[in-house]
All heavy atoms as a GROMACS GRO file, in nm:
protein
  577
    1MET      N    1  -2.117  -1.114   1.625
    1MET     CA    2  -2.002  -1.036   1.585
    1MET      C    3  -1.991  -1.038   1.432
    1MET      O    4  -1.999  -1.143   1.370
    1MET     CB    5  -1.876  -1.095   1.648
    1MET     CG    6  -1.753  -1.017   1.620
    1MET     SD    7  -1.619  -1.081   1.724
    1MET     CE    8  -1.488  -0.986   1.657
    2PRO      N    9  -1.971  -0.923   1.370
    2PRO     CA   10  -1.962  -0.919   1.224
    2PRO      C   11  -1.837  -0.990   1.173
    2PRO      O   12  -1.736  -0.998   1.241
    2PRO     CB   13  -1.957  -0.770   1.191
    2PRO     CG   14  -1.930  -0.698   1.317
    2PRO     CD   15  -1.959  -0.792   1.431
    3GLU      N   16  -1.847  -1.039   1.051
    3GLU     CA   17  -1.734  -1.107   0.988
    3GLU      C   18  -1.621  -1.007   0.962
    3GLU      O   19  -1.645  -0.892   0.926
    3GLU     CB   20  -1.779  -1.168   0.856
    3GLU     CG   21  -1.674  -1.251   0.789
    3GLU     CD   22  -1.725  -1.317   0.662
    3GLU    OE1   23  -1.842  -1.356   0.658
    3GLU    OE2   24  -1.644  -1.327   0.568
    4GLN      N   25  -1.498  -1.051   0.984
    4GLN     CA   26  -1.382  -0.966   0.962
    4GLN      C   27  -1.372  -0.927   0.815
    4GLN      O   28  -1.384  -1.011   0.726
    4GLN     CB   29  -1.255  -1.039   1.004
    4GLN     CG   30  -1.129  -0.960   0.981
    4GLN     CD   31  -1.002  -1.039   1.005
    4GLN    OE1   32  -1.003  -1.161   1.001
    4GLN    NE2   33  -0.894  -0.970   1.028
    5GLN      N   34  -1.353  -0.798   0.791
    5GLN     CA   35  -1.334  -0.749   0.655
    5GLN      C   36  -1.186  -0.716   0.636
    5GLN      O   37  -1.124  -0.657   0.722
    5GLN     CB   38  -1.416  -0.623   0.633
    5GLN     CG   39  -1.566  -0.646   0.645
    5GLN     CD   40  -1.638  -0.516   0.614
    5GLN    OE1   41  -1.638  -0.470   0.500
    5GLN    NE2   42  -1.697  -0.458   0.716
    6VAL      N   43  -1.133  -0.755   0.522
    6VAL     CA   44  -0.992  -0.727   0.492
    6VAL      C   45  -0.982  -0.667   0.353
    6VAL      O   46  -1.068  -0.687   0.268
    6VAL     CB   47  -0.904  -0.854   0.501
    6VAL    CG1   48  -0.904  -0.911   0.642
    6VAL    CG2   49  -0.949  -0.959   0.402
    7TYR      N   50  -0.874  -0.591   0.331
    7TYR     CA   51  -0.849  -0.529   0.200
    7TYR      C   52  -0.699  -0.506   0.188
    7TYR      O   53  -0.632  -0.469   0.285
    7TYR     CB   54  -0.924  -0.396   0.190
    7TYR     CG   55  -0.946  -0.349   0.048
    7TYR    CD1   56  -1.054  -0.395  -0.026
    7TYR    CD2   57  -0.860  -0.259  -0.011
    7TYR    CE1   58  -1.076  -0.352  -0.156
    7TYR    CE2   59  -0.880  -0.215  -0.141
    7TYR     CZ   60  -0.989  -0.262  -0.213
    7TYR     OH   61  -1.010  -0.218  -0.341
    8ASP      N   62  -0.647  -0.525   0.070
    8ASP     CA   63  -0.505  -0.509   0.044
    8ASP      C   64  -0.471  -0.360   0.034
    8ASP      O   65  -0.524  -0.290  -0.053
    8ASP     CB   66  -0.470  -0.579  -0.088
    8ASP     CG   67  -0.322  -0.577  -0.122
    8ASP    OD1   68  -0.248  -0.495  -0.064
    8ASP    OD2   69  -0.282  -0.657  -0.208
    9PRO      N   70  -0.384  -0.309   0.121
    9PRO     CA   71  -0.352  -0.166   0.116
    9PRO      C   72  -0.287  -0.124  -0.016
    9PRO      O   73  -0.306  -0.012  -0.062
    9PRO     CB   74  -0.256  -0.144   0.234
    9PRO     CG   75  -0.212  -0.279   0.276
    9PRO     CD   76  -0.313  -0.377   0.229
   10TYR      N   77  -0.213  -0.213  -0.080
   10TYR     CA   78  -0.152  -0.182  -0.209
   10TYR      C   79  -0.260  -0.166  -0.316
   10TYR      O   80  -0.250  -0.080  -0.404
   10TYR     CB   81  -0.051  -0.290  -0.250
   10TYR     CG   82   0.076  -0.284  -0.170
   10TYR    CD1   83   0.087  -0.354  -0.050
   10TYR    CD2   84   0.184  -0.210  -0.212
   10TYR    CE1   85   0.203  -0.348   0.025
   10TYR    CE2   86   0.302  -0.203  -0.138
   10TYR     CZ   87   0.309  -0.273  -0.020
   10TYR     OH   88   0.424  -0.267   0.054
   11ARG      N   89  -0.363  -0.246  -0.306
   11ARG     CA   90  -0.476  -0.233  -0.398
   11ARG      C   91  -0.549  -0.101  -0.374
   11ARG      O   92  -0.591  -0.034  -0.470
   11ARG     CB   93  -0.572  -0.351  -0.381
   11ARG     CG   94  -0.687  -0.347  -0.476
   11ARG     CD   95  -0.770  -0.472  -0.465
   11ARG     NE   96  -0.891  -0.457  -0.546
   11ARG     CZ   97  -0.994  -0.534  -0.535
   11ARG    NH1   98  -0.996  -0.634  -0.450
   11ARG    NH2   99  -1.099  -0.514  -0.611
   12LEU      N  100  -0.563  -0.061  -0.248
   12LEU     CA  101  -0.626   0.066  -0.217
   12LEU      C  102  -0.546   0.182  -0.277
   12LEU      O  103  -0.604   0.277  -0.332
   12LEU     CB  104  -0.641   0.085  -0.066
   12LEU     CG  105  -0.703   0.217  -0.022
   12LEU    CD1  106  -0.845   0.231  -0.077
   12LEU    CD2  107  -0.704   0.228   0.130
   13ILE      N  108  -0.415   0.175  -0.270
   13ILE     CA  109  -0.330   0.279  -0.329
   13ILE      C  110  -0.358   0.288  -0.479
   13ILE      O  111  -0.376   0.398  -0.533
   13ILE     CB  112  -0.182   0.251  -0.300
   13ILE    CG1  113  -0.153   0.265  -0.150
   13ILE    CG2  114  -0.092   0.344  -0.382
   13ILE    CD1  115  -0.020   0.207  -0.107
   14ASP      N  116  -0.364   0.174  -0.546
   14ASP     CA  117  -0.395   0.173  -0.690
   14ASP      C  118  -0.534   0.230  -0.716
   14ASP      O  119  -0.554   0.307  -0.810
   14ASP     CB  120  -0.386   0.032  -0.747
   14ASP     CG  121  -0.245  -0.024  -0.748
   14ASP    OD1  122  -0.149   0.056  -0.745
   14ASP    OD2  123  -0.231  -0.148  -0.753
   15ASP      N  124  -0.631   0.192  -0.633
   15ASP     CA  125  -0.769   0.240  -0.648
   15ASP      C  126  -0.776   0.392  -0.632
   15ASP      O  127  -0.840   0.461  -0.711
   15ASP     CB  128  -0.862   0.176  -0.544
   15ASP     CG  129  -0.881   0.027  -0.565
   15ASP    OD1  130  -0.844  -0.026  -0.672
   15ASP    OD2  131  -0.932  -0.038  -0.471
   16VAL      N  132  -0.708   0.445  -0.532
   16VAL     CA  133  -0.710   0.589  -0.506
   16VAL      C  134  -0.639   0.663  -0.618
   16VAL      O  135  -0.686   0.769  -0.665
   16VAL     CB  136  -0.647   0.621  -0.368
   16VAL    CG1  137  -0.624   0.770  -0.352
   16VAL    CG2  138  -0.736   0.568  -0.257
   17GLU      N  139  -0.528   0.608  -0.666
   17GLU     CA  140  -0.456   0.672  -0.776
   17GLU      C  141  -0.547   0.681  -0.899
   17GLU      O  142  -0.554   0.787  -0.964
   17GLU     CB  143  -0.330   0.593  -0.809
   17GLU     CG  144  -0.246   0.657  -0.917
   17GLU     CD  145  -0.118   0.580  -0.943
   17GLU    OE1  146  -0.121   0.456  -0.946
   17GLU    OE2  147  -0.014   0.646  -0.960
   18GLY      N  148  -0.618   0.573  -0.930
   18GLY     CA  149  -0.711   0.574  -1.043
   18GLY      C  150  -0.823   0.675  -1.025
   18GLY      O  151  -0.861   0.746  -1.120
   19LEU      N  152  -0.876   0.684  -0.904
   19LEU     CA  153  -0.982   0.781  -0.875
   19LEU      C  154  -0.932   0.924  -0.892
   19LEU      O  155  -1.001   1.010  -0.949
   19LEU     CB  156  -1.034   0.760  -0.733
   19LEU     CG  157  -1.141   0.858  -0.686
   19LEU    CD1  158  -1.268   0.844  -0.770
   19LEU    CD2  159  -1.172   0.836  -0.539
   20LEU      N  160  -0.811   0.952  -0.843
   20LEU     CA  161  -0.754   1.085  -0.857
   20LEU      C  162  -0.734   1.122  -1.003
   20LEU      O  163  -0.761   1.236  -1.045
   20LEU     CB  164  -0.623   1.096  -0.779
   20LEU     CG  165  -0.637   1.095  -0.627
   20LEU    CD1  166  -0.500   1.082  -0.562
   20LEU    CD2  167  -0.707   1.220  -0.580
   21ILE      N  168  -0.688   1.029  -1.083
   21ILE     CA  169  -0.670   1.053  -1.227
   21ILE      C  170  -0.806   1.082  -1.291
   21ILE      O  171  -0.820   1.176  -1.370
   21ILE     CB  172  -0.599   0.934  -1.294
   21ILE    CG1  173  -0.454   0.927  -1.248
   21ILE    CG2  174  -0.607   0.944  -1.446
   21ILE    CD1  175  -0.382   0.798  -1.286
   22GLN      N  176  -0.905   1.003  -1.253
   22GLN     CA  177  -1.041   1.022  -1.303
   22GLN      C  178  -1.094   1.162  -1.270
   22GLN      O  179  -1.168   1.221  -1.347
   22GLN     CB  180  -1.131   0.917  -1.237
   22GLN     CG  181  -1.235   0.858  -1.323
   22GLN     CD  182  -1.308   0.749  -1.247
   22GLN    OE1  183  -1.327   0.756  -1.125
   22GLN    NE2  184  -1.350   0.647  -1.319
   23ARG      N  185  -1.055   1.214  -1.156
   23ARG     CA  186  -1.102   1.345  -1.110
   23ARG      C  187  -1.014   1.460  -1.159
   23ARG      O  188  -1.027   1.573  -1.114
   23ARG     CB  189  -1.108   1.347  -0.957
   23ARG     CG  190  -1.199   1.242  -0.897
   23ARG     CD  191  -1.343   1.289  -0.892
   23ARG     NE  192  -1.435   1.183  -0.860
   23ARG     CZ  193  -1.483   1.156  -0.741
   23ARG    NH1  194  -1.445   1.227  -0.638
   23ARG    NH2  195  -1.568   1.057  -0.724
   24GLY      N  196  -0.920   1.430  -1.248
   24GLY     CA  197  -0.840   1.536  -1.310
   24GLY      C  198  -0.708   1.567  -1.242
   24GLY      O  199  -0.642   1.664  -1.278
   25HIS      N  200  -0.666   1.484  -1.148
   25HIS     CA  201  -0.537   1.505  -1.081
   25HIS      C  202  -0.429   1.421  -1.149
   25HIS      O  203  -0.458   1.332  -1.227
   25HIS     CB  204  -0.548   1.468  -0.932
   25HIS     CG  205  -0.642   1.554  -0.857
   25HIS    ND1  206  -0.609   1.679  -0.812
   25HIS    CD2  207  -0.772   1.534  -0.822
   25HIS    CE1  208  -0.713   1.732  -0.750
   25HIS    NE2  209  -0.814   1.646  -0.755
   26ALA      N  210  -0.305   1.452  -1.118
   26ALA     CA  211  -0.192   1.378  -1.175
   26ALA      C  212  -0.103   1.327  -1.062
   26ALA      O  213   0.005   1.382  -1.037
   26ALA     CB  214  -0.113   1.467  -1.270
   27PRO      N  215  -0.146   1.221  -0.990
   27PRO     CA  216  -0.064   1.170  -0.880
   27PRO      C  217   0.068   1.112  -0.929
   27PRO      O  218   0.075   1.055  -1.038
   27PRO     CB  219  -0.152   1.062  -0.817
   27PRO     CG  220  -0.246   1.021  -0.924
   27PRO     CD  221  -0.266   1.141  -1.013
   28VAL      N  222   0.171   1.129  -0.849
   28VAL     CA  223   0.304   1.076  -0.880
   28VAL      C  224   0.352   0.995  -0.761
   28VAL      O  225   0.350   1.043  -0.648
   28VAL     CB  226   0.404   1.191  -0.908
   28VAL    CG1  227   0.544   1.135  -0.932
   28VAL    CG2  228   0.358   1.274  -1.025
   29ARG      N  229   0.395   0.873  -0.784
   29ARG     CA  230   0.448   0.789  -0.676
   29ARG      C  231   0.595   0.824  -0.657
   29ARG      O  232   0.680   0.784  -0.737
   29ARG     CB  233   0.431   0.642  -0.708
   29ARG     CG  234   0.286   0.600  -0.713
   29ARG     CD  235   0.272   0.452  -0.732
   29ARG     NE  236   0.133   0.418  -0.752
   29ARG     CZ  237   0.083   0.298  -0.725
   29ARG    NH1  238   0.160   0.202  -0.682
   29ARG    NH2  239  -0.045   0.275  -0.746
   30LEU      N  240   0.623   0.897  -0.553
   30LEU     CA  241   0.759   0.941  -0.527
   30LEU      C  242   0.846   0.826  -0.480
   30LEU      O  243   0.804   0.744  -0.397
   30LEU     CB  244   0.758   1.052  -0.422
   30LEU     CG  245   0.677   1.177  -0.458
   30LEU    CD1  246   0.674   1.272  -0.340
   30LEU    CD2  247   0.734   1.245  -0.580
   31ASP      N  248   0.968   0.820  -0.532
   31ASP     CA  249   1.062   0.717  -0.489
   31ASP      C  250   1.091   0.733  -0.341
   31ASP      O  251   1.101   0.845  -0.289
   31ASP     CB  252   1.194   0.730  -0.566
   31ASP     CG  253   1.178   0.692  -0.712
   31ASP    OD1  254   1.082   0.620  -0.746
   31ASP    OD2  255   1.263   0.735  -0.793
   32GLY      N  256   1.104   0.623  -0.272
   32GLY     CA  257   1.138   0.625  -0.131
   32GLY      C  258   1.020   0.654  -0.040
   32GLY      O  259   1.038   0.666   0.081
   33ARG      N  260   0.900   0.668  -0.093
   33ARG     CA  261   0.784   0.701  -0.011
   33ARG      C  262   0.683   0.586  -0.005
   33ARG      O  263   0.570   0.605   0.039
   33ARG     CB  264   0.714   0.826  -0.065
   33ARG     CG  265   0.800   0.951  -0.074
   33ARG     CD  266   0.860   0.996   0.057
   33ARG     NE  267   0.763   1.033   0.156
   33ARG     CZ  268   0.726   1.157   0.187
   33ARG    NH1  269   0.780   1.258   0.124
   33ARG    NH2  270   0.638   1.178   0.281
   34THR      N  271   0.724   0.467  -0.046
   34THR     CA  272   0.634   0.352  -0.044
   34THR      C  273   0.580   0.327   0.096
   34THR      O  274   0.462   0.301   0.114
   34THR     CB  275   0.705   0.226  -0.096
   34THR    OG1  276   0.752   0.252  -0.228
   34THR    CG2  277   0.612   0.106  -0.097
   35GLY      N  278   0.667   0.337   0.195
   35GLY     CA  279   0.624   0.315   0.334
   35GLY      C  280   0.517   0.412   0.377
   35GLY      O  281   0.422   0.374   0.446
   36ASP      N  282   0.529   0.537   0.335
   36ASP     CA  283   0.427   0.637   0.367
   36ASP      C  284   0.294   0.601   0.303
   36ASP      O  285   0.188   0.614   0.366
   36ASP     CB  286   0.469   0.776   0.320
   36ASP     CG  287   0.583   0.834   0.399
   36ASP    OD1  288   0.609   0.786   0.512
   36ASP    OD2  289   0.648   0.928   0.349
   37ARG      N  290   0.298   0.559   0.176
   37ARG     CA  291   0.175   0.522   0.107
   37ARG      C  292   0.107   0.404   0.175
   37ARG      O  293  -0.015   0.405   0.198
   37ARG     CB  294   0.204   0.488  -0.040
   37ARG     CG  295   0.235   0.610  -0.125
   37ARG     CD  296   0.240   0.575  -0.272
   37ARG     NE  297   0.349   0.485  -0.308
   37ARG     CZ  298   0.473   0.525  -0.336
   37ARG    NH1  299   0.504   0.653  -0.333
   37ARG    NH2  300   0.565   0.438  -0.369
   38VAL      N  301   0.184   0.301   0.207
   38VAL     CA  302   0.127   0.181   0.267
   38VAL      C  303   0.075   0.210   0.407
   38VAL      O  304  -0.034   0.166   0.444
   38VAL     CB  305   0.230   0.066   0.269
   38VAL    CG1  306   0.176  -0.055   0.342
   38VAL    CG2  307   0.269   0.028   0.127
   39ALA      N  308   0.150   0.287   0.485
   39ALA     CA  309   0.105   0.323   0.621
   39ALA      C  310  -0.024   0.404   0.614
   39ALA      O  311  -0.118   0.380   0.693
   39ALA     CB  312   0.214   0.401   0.693
   40GLY      N  313  -0.031   0.499   0.521
   40GLY     CA  314  -0.152   0.580   0.507
   40GLY      C  315  -0.271   0.498   0.465
   40GLY      O  316  -0.382   0.514   0.519
   41ALA      N  317  -0.251   0.409   0.368
   41ALA     CA  318  -0.361   0.324   0.322
   41ALA      C  319  -0.407   0.230   0.434
   41ALA      O  320  -0.527   0.211   0.455
   41ALA     CB  321  -0.317   0.243   0.200
   42SER      N  322  -0.312   0.175   0.508
   42SER     CA  323  -0.346   0.084   0.618
   42SER      C  324  -0.421   0.158   0.728
   42SER      O  325  -0.519   0.107   0.784
   42SER     CB  326  -0.219   0.020   0.675
   42SER     OG  327  -0.156  -0.058   0.577
   43ARG      N  328  -0.378   0.279   0.756
   43ARG     CA  329  -0.444   0.358   0.860
   43ARG      C  330  -0.587   0.394   0.819
   43ARG      O  331  -0.679   0.388   0.901
   43ARG     CB  332  -0.362   0.484   0.887
   43ARG     CG  333  -0.411   0.562   1.004
   43ARG     CD  334  -0.314   0.671   1.038
   43ARG     NE  335  -0.360   0.741   1.157
   43ARG     CZ  336  -0.304   0.846   1.207
   43ARG    NH1  337  -0.195   0.894   1.151
   43ARG    NH2  338  -0.352   0.903   1.314
   44LEU      N  339  -0.606   0.430   0.693
   44LEU     CA  340  -0.740   0.461   0.643
   44LEU      C  341  -0.830   0.339   0.654
   44LEU      O  342  -0.944   0.349   0.700
   44LEU     CB  343  -0.733   0.509   0.498
   44LEU     CG  344  -0.867   0.534   0.430
   44LEU    CD1  345  -0.948   0.641   0.504
   44LEU    CD2  346  -0.845   0.573   0.286
   45LEU      N  347  -0.779   0.223   0.612
   45LEU     CA  348  -0.860   0.101   0.621
   45LEU      C  349  -0.899   0.072   0.765
   45LEU      O  350  -1.016   0.041   0.792
   45LEU     CB  351  -0.783  -0.017   0.561
   45LEU     CG  352  -0.768  -0.015   0.409
   45LEU    CD1  353  -0.666  -0.120   0.364
   45LEU    CD2  354  -0.902  -0.036   0.342
   46ARG      N  355  -0.805   0.081   0.857
   46ARG     CA  356  -0.837   0.056   0.998
   46ARG      C  357  -0.941   0.155   1.049
   46ARG      O  358  -1.029   0.119   1.126
   46ARG     CB  359  -0.710   0.064   1.084
   46ARG     CG  360  -0.621  -0.056   1.070
   46ARG     CD  361  -0.505  -0.051   1.172
   46ARG     NE  362  -0.400  -0.139   1.129
   46ARG     CZ  363  -0.289  -0.100   1.066
   46ARG    NH1  364  -0.267   0.027   1.041
   46ARG    NH2  365  -0.200  -0.187   1.028
   47GLY      N  366  -0.930   0.280   1.006
   47GLY     CA  367  -1.026   0.382   1.047
   47GLY      C  368  -1.166   0.354   0.995
   47GLY      O  369  -1.264   0.404   1.051
   48LEU      N  370  -1.175   0.277   0.889
   48LEU     CA  371  -1.304   0.239   0.833
   48LEU      C  372  -1.349   0.101   0.881
   48LEU      O  373  -1.449   0.048   0.832
   48LEU     CB  374  -1.296   0.241   0.679
   48LEU     CG  375  -1.270   0.377   0.616
   48LEU    CD1  376  -1.242   0.364   0.467
   48LEU    CD2  377  -1.388   0.471   0.641
   49GLY      N  378  -1.276   0.044   0.976
   49GLY     CA  379  -1.314  -0.086   1.032
   49GLY      C  380  -1.277  -0.205   0.947
   49GLY      O  381  -1.334  -0.312   0.961
   50ILE      N  382  -1.180  -0.186   0.858
   50ILE     CA  383  -1.135  -0.293   0.769
   50ILE      C  384  -0.988  -0.319   0.797
   50ILE      O  385  -0.909  -0.225   0.807
   50ILE     CB  386  -1.157  -0.254   0.621
   50ILE    CG1  387  -1.306  -0.229   0.596
   50ILE    CG2  388  -1.103  -0.361   0.527
   50ILE    CD1  389  -1.338  -0.170   0.462
   51ASP      N  390  -0.952  -0.445   0.811
   51ASP     CA  391  -0.814  -0.481   0.839
   51ASP      C  392  -0.731  -0.483   0.712
   51ASP      O  393  -0.770  -0.546   0.614
   51ASP     CB  394  -0.805  -0.619   0.906
   51ASP     CG  395  -0.862  -0.621   1.045
   51ASP    OD1  396  -0.850  -0.519   1.115
   51ASP    OD2  397  -0.920  -0.724   1.083
   52PRO      N  398  -0.616  -0.411   0.711
   52PRO     CA  399  -0.528  -0.420   0.594
   52PRO      C  400  -0.461  -0.556   0.591
   52PRO      O  401  -0.406  -0.601   0.691
   52PRO     CB  402  -0.426  -0.308   0.618
   52PRO     CG  403  -0.432  -0.280   0.764
   52PRO     CD  404  -0.567  -0.321   0.812
   53LEU      N  405  -0.472  -0.623   0.479
   53LEU     CA  406  -0.415  -0.757   0.468
   53LEU      C  407  -0.381  -0.785   0.324
   53LEU      O  408  -0.463  -0.763   0.235
   53LEU     CB  409  -0.515  -0.862   0.517
   53LEU     CG  410  -0.468  -1.006   0.516
   53LEU    CD1  411  -0.359  -1.029   0.620
   53LEU    CD2  412  -0.584  -1.101   0.541
   54ARG      N  413  -0.261  -0.830   0.302
   54ARG     CA  414  -0.217  -0.868   0.167
   54ARG      C  415  -0.236  -1.017   0.148
   54ARG      O  416  -0.226  -1.095   0.242
   54ARG     CB  417  -0.070  -0.833   0.148
   54ARG     CG  418  -0.047  -0.684   0.160
   54ARG     CD  419   0.088  -0.645   0.114
   54ARG     NE  420   0.094  -0.660  -0.031
   54ARG     CZ  421   0.206  -0.663  -0.100
   54ARG    NH1  422   0.320  -0.657  -0.039
   54ARG    NH2  423   0.204  -0.675  -0.231
   55ALA      N  424  -0.256  -1.057   0.024
   55ALA     CA  425  -0.260  -1.198  -0.009
   55ALA      C  426  -0.122  -1.256   0.021
   55ALA      O  427  -0.020  -1.190  -0.006
   55ALA     CB  428  -0.296  -1.218  -0.155
   56PRO      N  429  -0.114  -1.376   0.077
   56PRO     CA  430   0.017  -1.433   0.114
   56PRO      C  431   0.118  -1.432  -0.002
   56PRO      O  432   0.235  -1.400   0.018
   56PRO     CB  433  -0.016  -1.576   0.157
   56PRO     CG  434  -0.158  -1.569   0.200
   56PRO     CD  435  -0.223  -1.465   0.113
   57GLY      N  436   0.074  -1.462  -0.121
   57GLY     CA  437   0.166  -1.464  -0.235
   57GLY      C  438   0.218  -1.326  -0.269
   57GLY      O  439   0.330  -1.310  -0.316
   58ASP      N  440   0.139  -1.222  -0.244
   58ASP     CA  441   0.181  -1.086  -0.273
   58ASP      C  442   0.282  -1.035  -0.172
   58ASP      O  443   0.356  -0.941  -0.200
   58ASP     CB  444   0.061  -0.990  -0.273
   58ASP     CG  445  -0.034  -1.018  -0.388
   58ASP    OD1  446   0.009  -1.082  -0.486
   58ASP    OD2  447  -0.150  -0.976  -0.379
   59ALA      N  448   0.283  -1.092  -0.054
   59ALA     CA  449   0.372  -1.046   0.051
   59ALA      C  450   0.513  -1.107   0.042
   59ALA      O  451   0.601  -1.066   0.116
   59ALA     CB  452   0.311  -1.078   0.188
   60LEU      N  453   0.533  -1.202  -0.048
   60LEU     CA  454   0.665  -1.264  -0.062
   60LEU      C  455   0.766  -1.163  -0.116
   60LEU      O  456   0.734  -1.080  -0.199
   60LEU     CB  457   0.658  -1.384  -0.158
   60LEU     CG  458   0.576  -1.502  -0.110
   60LEU    CD1  459   0.568  -1.607  -0.221
   60LEU    CD2  460   0.638  -1.563   0.014
   61ASP      N  461   0.887  -1.175  -0.070
   61ASP     CA  462   0.995  -1.087  -0.116
   61ASP      C  463   1.060  -1.151  -0.239
   61ASP      O  464   1.146  -1.236  -0.226
   61ASP     CB  465   1.097  -1.068  -0.005
   61ASP     CG  466   1.216  -0.983  -0.048
   61ASP    OD1  467   1.206  -0.914  -0.152
   61ASP    OD2  468   1.318  -0.985   0.021
   62LEU      N  469   1.016  -1.110  -0.356
   62LEU     CA  470   1.069  -1.168  -0.479
   62LEU      C  471   1.173  -1.080  -0.547
   62LEU      O  472   1.221  -1.111  -0.654
   62LEU     CB  473   0.954  -1.196  -0.576
   62LEU     CG  474   0.848  -1.293  -0.522
   62LEU    CD1  475   0.736  -1.308  -0.622
   62LEU    CD2  476   0.909  -1.428  -0.489
   63ASP      N  477   1.207  -0.968  -0.484
   63ASP     CA  478   1.304  -0.877  -0.545
   63ASP      C  479   1.445  -0.897  -0.489
   63ASP      O  480   1.533  -0.816  -0.513
   63ASP     CB  481   1.261  -0.731  -0.531
   63ASP     CG  482   1.268  -0.679  -0.388
   63ASP    OD1  483   1.298  -0.758  -0.296
   63ASP    OD2  484   1.244  -0.560  -0.368
   64GLY      N  485   1.466  -1.003  -0.416
   64GLY     CA  486   1.599  -1.032  -0.363
   64GLY      C  487   1.643  -0.934  -0.257
   64GLY      O  488   1.760  -0.905  -0.245
   65GLN      N  489   1.549  -0.882  -0.183
   65GLN     CA  490   1.572  -0.787  -0.073
   65GLN      C  491   1.627  -0.653  -0.121
   65GLN      O  492   1.688  -0.579  -0.044
   65GLN     CB  493   1.663  -0.847   0.033
   65GLN     CG  494   1.602  -0.965   0.104
   65GLN     CD  495   1.687  -1.011   0.220
   65GLN    OE1  496   1.805  -0.981   0.229
   65GLN    NE2  497   1.628  -1.083   0.311
   66ILE      N  498   1.603  -0.617  -0.246
   66ILE     CA  499   1.650  -0.488  -0.297
   66ILE      C  500   1.585  -0.374  -0.219
   66ILE      O  501   1.652  -0.279  -0.179
   66ILE     CB  502   1.621  -0.476  -0.448
   66ILE    CG1  503   1.709  -0.574  -0.525
   66ILE    CG2  504   1.644  -0.332  -0.496
   66ILE    CD1  505   1.674  -0.587  -0.671
   67ALA      N  506   1.453  -0.384  -0.196
   67ALA     CA  507   1.383  -0.279  -0.122
   67ALA      C  508   1.438  -0.268   0.019
   67ALA      O  509   1.459  -0.158   0.071
   67ALA     CB  510   1.233  -0.306  -0.120
   68TYR      N  511   1.464  -0.382   0.083
   68TYR     CA  512   1.518  -0.382   0.219
   68TYR      C  513   1.657  -0.316   0.222
   68TYR      O  514   1.685  -0.232   0.305
   68TYR     CB  515   1.525  -0.524   0.272
   68TYR     CG  516   1.600  -0.536   0.403
   68TYR    CD1  517   1.537  -0.505   0.524
   68TYR    CD2  518   1.733  -0.575   0.407
   68TYR    CE1  519   1.605  -0.514   0.644
   68TYR    CE2  520   1.802  -0.583   0.527
   68TYR     CZ  521   1.737  -0.554   0.644
   68TYR     OH  522   1.805  -0.562   0.764
   69GLN      N  523   1.742  -0.356   0.130
   69GLN     CA  524   1.878  -0.303   0.126
   69GLN      C  525   1.878  -0.151   0.108
   69GLN      O  526   1.955  -0.081   0.171
   69GLN     CB  527   1.958  -0.368   0.013
   69GLN     CG  528   1.985  -0.515   0.035
   69GLN     CD  529   2.074  -0.543   0.154
   69GLN    OE1  530   2.149  -0.459   0.201
   69GLN    NE2  531   2.064  -0.663   0.209
   70SER      N  532   1.789  -0.103   0.020
   70SER     CA  533   1.788   0.042  -0.005
   70SER      C  534   1.737   0.118   0.117
   70SER      O  535   1.783   0.228   0.146
   70SER     CB  536   1.703   0.075  -0.128
   70SER     OG  537   1.568   0.044  -0.105
   71ARG      N  538   1.641   0.060   0.191
   71ARG     CA  539   1.590   0.128   0.311
   71ARG      C  540   1.693   0.128   0.422
   71ARG      O  541   1.711   0.227   0.491
   71ARG     CB  542   1.462   0.058   0.361
   71ARG     CG  543   1.338   0.095   0.285
   71ARG     CD  544   1.214   0.051   0.359
   71ARG     NE  545   1.217  -0.086   0.406
   71ARG     CZ  546   1.172  -0.191   0.339
   71ARG    NH1  547   1.120  -0.177   0.221
   71ARG    NH2  548   1.178  -0.311   0.392
   72VAL      N  549   1.763   0.018   0.441
   72VAL     CA  550   1.855   0.004   0.552
   72VAL      C  551   1.991   0.064   0.522
   72VAL      O  552   2.049   0.135   0.605
   72VAL     CB  553   1.869  -0.145   0.592
   72VAL    CG1  554   1.976  -0.164   0.697
   72VAL    CG2  555   1.736  -0.198   0.644
   73HIS      N  556   2.042   0.038   0.404
   73HIS     CA  557   2.179   0.077   0.372
   73HIS      C  558   2.189   0.190   0.270
   73HIS      O  559   2.298   0.239   0.245
   73HIS     CB  560   2.256  -0.044   0.318
   73HIS     CG  561   2.258  -0.160   0.411
   73HIS    ND1  562   2.328  -0.160   0.529
   73HIS    CD2  563   2.196  -0.279   0.406
   73HIS    CE1  564   2.310  -0.274   0.591
   73HIS    NE2  565   2.230  -0.348   0.519
   74GLY      N  566   2.078   0.228   0.211
   74GLY     CA  567   2.082   0.333   0.110
   74GLY      C  568   2.147   0.289  -0.020
   74GLY      O  569   2.190   0.371  -0.100
   75ASP      N  570   2.157   0.157  -0.040
   75ASP     CA  571   2.221   0.105  -0.163
   75ASP      C  572   2.127   0.117  -0.280
   75ASP      O  573   2.014   0.092  -0.276
   75ASP     CB  574   2.257  -0.044  -0.146
   75ASP     CG  575   2.359  -0.063  -0.033
   75ASP    OD1  576   2.411   0.037   0.017
   75ASP    OD2  577   2.386  -0.180   0.002
   0.00000   0.00000   0.00000
């Protein structure tokens, strides 16, 4: 069985953004669409046989749940 391959979906988003800029595009990260970006990156990775996985330290909520509050309550 092959060794499990993992990649950080947030890193993939940064990689793709850089590639698009290199190719003459001007990508814009729209507010409130972070979930769409992460879901799309994770889905692409899974489709390529790579598991989306963040480093444990990167997954910590260090913003005091600001992102959570805005998604749930619109604050």
